[in-house]
C-alpha positions in Angstrom: -26.6 -12.7 10.9 -24.7 -15.7 11.6 -23.1 -16.5 15.0 -19.6 -16.2 14.0 -20.9 -12.4 12.8 -22.6 -11.7 16.0 -19.6 -12.9 18.0 -17.1 -10.5 15.8 -19.5 -7.9 16.3 -19.7 -8.3 19.9 -16.0 -8.1 20.3 -15.7 -4.8 18.5 -18.3 -3.5 20.8 -16.8 -4.7 24.0 -13.6 -3.1 23.0 -15.4 0.3 22.4 -16.7 0.1 25.9 -13.4 -0.6 27.3 -11.6 2.1 25.6 -14.1 4.8 26.7 -14.2 8.3 24.9 -11.3 8.3 22.5 -8.7 10.9 22.9 -6.9 11.1 19.5 -3.8 12.3 20.9 -3.3 9.0 23.0 -4.6 6.5 20.1 -2.3 4.1 18.6 -0.3 4.8 15.8 -0.5 2.5 13.0 1.1 2.4 9.5 -1.0 2.5 6.3 0.4 -0.9 5.8 1.4 -3.7 8.1 4.3 -6.3 7.1 3.4 -9.6 8.0 6.1 -11.8 6.4 9.9 -11.0 5.7 12.5 -12.3 3.7 11.1 -15.4 1.7 13.7 -17.4 -0.5 10.8 -18.4 -2.8 9.1 -17.0 -6.0 6.3 -14.5 -5.8 3.9 -16.7 -7.5 4.4 -19.5 -5.0 4.5 -17.3 -2.0 1.0 -16.0 -3.4 -0.6 -19.5 -3.6 0.4 -20.2 0.0 -1.4 -16.9 1.1 -4.3 -17.7 -0.8 -4.7 -21.0 0.6 -4.0 -19.7 4.3 -6.6 -17.0 3.7 -9.2 -19.4 2.3 -8.5 -21.9 5.4 -9.2 -19.0 7.6 -12.6 -18.2 6.1 -11.6 -15.2 3.8 -13.0 -15.8 0.2 -10.4 -14.8 -2.4 -11.8 -12.2 -4.8 -8.9 -11.8 -7.0 -5.0 -12.1 -7.5 -3.8 -9.2 -9.4 -0.3 -8.7 -10.7 0.3 -5.0 -10.5 2.3 -2.9 -13.1 6.0 -2.3 -12.1 8.0 0.6 -13.0 10.4 0.6 -15.8 13.4 -1.6 -15.7 12.1 -3.0 -12.4 13.0 -7.0 -12.3 10.9 -7.6 -9.4 7.1 -7.9 -9.2 4.2 -7.7 -6.8 0.8 -9.3 -6.6 -2.3 -8.3 -4.5 -4.6 -10.7 -3.2 -8.2 -9.2 -2.7 -9.9 -10.8 0.4 -13.5 -10.9 1.5 -15.5 -11.9 4.4 -19.4 -11.6 4.9 -18.8 -11.6 8.6 -16.2 -8.5 8.4 -19.0 -6.7 5.9 -21.5 -7.2 8.5 -19.3 -5.6 11.3 -18.6 -2.5 9.1 -21.9 -2.3 7.6 -24.0 -0.6 10.7 -21.6 2.5 10.6 -23.2 3.7 7.1 -23.1 3.3 3.3 -19.9 4.9 3.1 -18.1 1.7 5.2 -18.7 -0.2 2.0 -15.3 1.2 0.8 -13.6 -0.7 3.6 -15.0 -3.8 3.0 -12.3 -5.4 0.4 -9.3 -6.3 2.3 -5.9 -6.5 0.2 -2.8 -8.5 1.1 0.4 -7.7 -1.1 3.2 -10.1 -2.0 6.2 -8.3 -3.5 9.9 -8.7 -3.8 13.0 -6.6 -3.5 16.7 -7.0 -3.2 16.2 -8.7 0.2 13.7 -11.3 -1.0 10.1 -12.0 -1.0 7.6 -10.2 1.5 3.9 -10.2 2.5 2.1 -7.1 3.9 -1.4 -5.9 4.0 -3.5 -2.7 4.3 -3.8 -2.2 8.1 -7.7 -2.0 8.6 -7.0 -1.0 12.1 -5.6 2.4 11.2 -7.6 2.6 8.0 -10.9 1.9 9.5 -10.1 4.8 11.7 -10.2 7.0 8.6 -12.9 5.2 6.5 -15.3 3.6 8.7 -15.5 5.9 12.0 -12.7 8.6 13.1 -14.3 8.2 16.9 -13.6 4.3 16.9 -10.0 3.3 18.0 -7.9 1.1 15.8 -7.7 -1.4 18.6 -11.4 -2.1 18.3 -10.5 -3.9 14.9 -7.8 -6.0 16.4 -10.0 -9.2 16.2 -10.3 -9.1 12.2 -6.9 -7.6 11.7 -5.4 -10.6 13.6 -7.4 -13.2 11.8 -6.2 -11.8 8.6 -2.8 -11.3 9.9 -2.5 -14.6 11.6 -3.8 -16.5 8.8 -0.9 -15.5 6.4 1.7 -15.8 9.2 0.8 -19.3 9.7 1.9 -20.0 6.0 5.1 -18.9 6.8 5.8 -19.7 10.4 9.7 -19.3 10.0 9.6 -16.1 8.4 6.5 -14.3 10.2 7.4 -10.7 11.3 5.5 -7.9 12.2 6.4 -4.3 11.1 4.6 -0.9 10.2 5.3 0.7 6.9 4.1 3.5 4.9 2.7 6.8 6.4 2.1 6.4 10.0 -0.8 8.2 11.8 -2.2 8.2 15.4 -5.7 9.4 14.2 -8.2 9.0 11.6 -8.4 12.4 10.2 -6.0 13.1 7.2 -4.8 16.7 7.4 -4.4 18.9 4.5 -1.3 19.1 2.5 0.2 22.9 2.5 -3.2 23.5 4.5 -5.3 23.2 1.4 -4.9 19.8 -0.5 -6.6 16.6 0.1 -7.8 16.5 3.6 -10.8 16.3 6.0 -13.2 13.6 7.0 -13.7 10.6 4.7 -17.5 10.9 4.2 -16.8 14.2 2.6 -14.6 12.8 0.1 -17.1 10.4 -1.4 -18.3 11.6 -4.8 -20.7 10.5 -7.2 -19.6 9.4 -10.7 -23.0 8.8 -12.1 -26.7 8.2 -11.1 -29.5 5.9 -12.7 -33.2 6.1 -11.7 -34.0 2.8 -10.0 -36.8 2.3 -12.4 -34.0 2.0 -15.1 -32.1 -0.6 -12.9 -31.2 -1.7 -9.5 -28.0 -1.9 -7.8 -26.9 -5.3 -9.2 -28.0 -4.6 -12.8 -26.2 -1.1 -12.7 -23.0 -2.8 -11.4 -23.1 -5.6 -14.0 -23.2 -2.8 -16.7 -19.9 -1.2 -15.3 -18.3 -4.5 -14.8 -18.9 -5.4 -18.4 -17.5 -1.9 -19.6 -14.4 -2.4 -17.7 -13.8 -6.3 -18.9 -11.5 -4.8 -21.4 -8.6 -2.8 -20.9 -9.6 0.8 -21.5 -8.2 3.4 -24.0 -7.0 6.0 -21.4 -3.4 6.3 -20.6 -4.0 4.5 -17.3 -5.2 1.4 -19.0 -8.1 0.8 -16.5 -9.6 -2.6 -16.2 -12.0 -4.4 -13.9 -10.2 -6.6 -11.0 -12.9 -7.9 -9.0 -16.8 -7.6 -7.9 -18.4 -8.2 -4.6 -21.8 -8.1 -3.8 -22.6 -7.1 -0.3 -25.2 -9.1 2.1 -28.7 -8.2 1.5 -28.2 -6.5 -1.9 -27.6 -3.0 -0.6 -24.3 -2.5 -2.5 -21.8 -4.0 -4.9 -18.0 -2.9 -5.0 -15.9 -3.1 -7.9 -12.4 -3.0 -8.2 -10.6 -1.4 -10.9 -6.8 -0.6 -12.0 -4.3 -0.1 -14.5 -0.6 -1.2 -14.9 0.5 2.3 -16.2 -1.1 4.3 -13.2 0.3 1.3 -10.6 3.8 1.8 -11.9 3.7 5.7 -11.9 2.5 5.6 -8.2 5.2 3.2 -7.1 8.1 5.4 -9.1 6.4 8.5 -7.2 6.3 6.8 -3.7 9.5 5.0 -3.9 11.0 4.3 -0.6 8.6 6.4 1.2 10.9 7.8 3.6 12.5 4.4 4.9 15.9 5.4 4.3 17.0 1.5 4.5 15.2 1.1 1.1 16.4 4.0 -0.5 19.0 2.3 -2.8 16.4 -0.3 -3.9 15.5 -0.6 -7.5 11.7 -0.3 -7.3 11.0 -0.2 -3.5 7.5 1.3 -4.1 6.3 -2.1 -5.0 5.6 -2.6 -1.2 2.6 -0.1 -1.7 1.0 -2.4 -4.1 -1.9 -3.0 -1.7 -3.3 0.4 -2.4 -4.7 -1.0 -5.4 -7.3 -1.6 -7.0 -9.5 1.4 -6.7 -12.9 1.1 -5.4 -16.3 1.9 -7.2 -19.3 1.6 -4.9 -22.7 1.1 -6.3 -25.5 1.7 -3.9 -29.3 2.7 -4.1 -29.9 6.1 -2.6 -33.8 7.1 -2.4 -35.0 6.6 -6.1 -31.6 6.5 -7.5 -28.8 4.1 -7.9 -25.6 5.8 -7.2 -22.0 4.9 -8.7 -19.5 6.5 -5.9 -16.0 6.7 -5.8 -13.2 8.5 -3.3 -11.8 11.7 -4.5 -8.6 10.5 -6.3 -6.3 13.1 -4.8 -7.5 12.1 -1.2 -7.4 8.5 -1.9 -3.8 8.7 -3.0 -2.9 10.5 -0.1 -4.5 7.8 2.1 -2.1 5.3 0.8 0.9 7.4 -0.7 1.2 10.2 2.0 4.6 9.1 2.6 5.9 10.1 -0.9 6.1 13.4 0.7 4.7 16.9 0.0 7.2 17.8 -2.8 6.1 14.5 -4.6 2.5 15.3 -4.4 2.8 19.0 -5.4 4.9 17.8 -8.7 2.1 15.3 -9.6 -0.9 17.1 -9.0 -2.5 16.4 -12.2 -2.4 12.6 -11.9 -5.2 12.1 -9.4 -7.6 14.4 -11.5 -6.7 12.5 -14.6 -7.4 9.1 -13.0 -10.6 10.0 -11.7 -11.7 11.7 -15.0 -10.8 8.4 -16.7 -12.8 6.5 -14.2 -15.9 8.8 -14.6 -15.7 8.7 -18.4 -16.0 4.7 -18.4 -18.7 4.7 -15.7 -20.8 7.2 -17.6 -20.0 5.5 -21.1 -21.2 2.1 -19.7 -24.6 3.8 -18.2 -25.5 5.8 -21.6 -24.9 9.2 -19.5 
């Protein structure tokens, strides 16, 4: 473990001690997304290049820049920058194998009628869901600040902080209508396929899946691989996959997400683009290599809950169809 990693882990530990036992009712409220820069008067491509450089300067490795699909007749665009830090991966790793899903960080550059903006998945609130419900979001301030300050430094005159998307004051996501898509994150991780270790280790299995997603799939969601990151010590590989049709559909469903100021915009859902790509995690469990994914209904609720209950009810078939397409490609890649 590097000196930087030890220092970051120590900061988190000190924050937990200072916070004491977590009273969920008194925890901080976070949006799923954090706005970082607002109202740029430059093209999305130019803003994206600045963000890439700022993240690299701050020690984040840029794994991919992904142009997301936009709804029909949308004249605006969005790009997602997937960032990785070995130090951050080491900080979340001790919480358990499920924490691998929280390792890739996603920054979004998107435009609308008010200009070009930059946001990110707010890891403080999301880690409270994905890593450990008992750890307050403030424990992750050092890592969020490192990401956010790097982005803001690229646009000092336009840096602004705001929360958007669903806001939550606890990690546990409750069920919609009392029955749908809620509960502890660890219970929402599913196994898409298994391979005996004797038939291939984690890296080899990940490569087979990566190759299968190298071309756009034939399903309605046009799934394609976006990034790969091999975690320290070779204990897991995270693969990111997505498809323009599923992205465009999700943005059309969430629309302005309850933000009345954006209701009249042509395609306000682009602000939620950092929900993608979708993670596949390849890990060894005993004498098997497992390919894991998040229950897609739950994952959609993680990032798009502000679409509202009615929207979820009207589109209940979409998450299952996406998950089936993911499973089919994984199993075909592994000859299952």
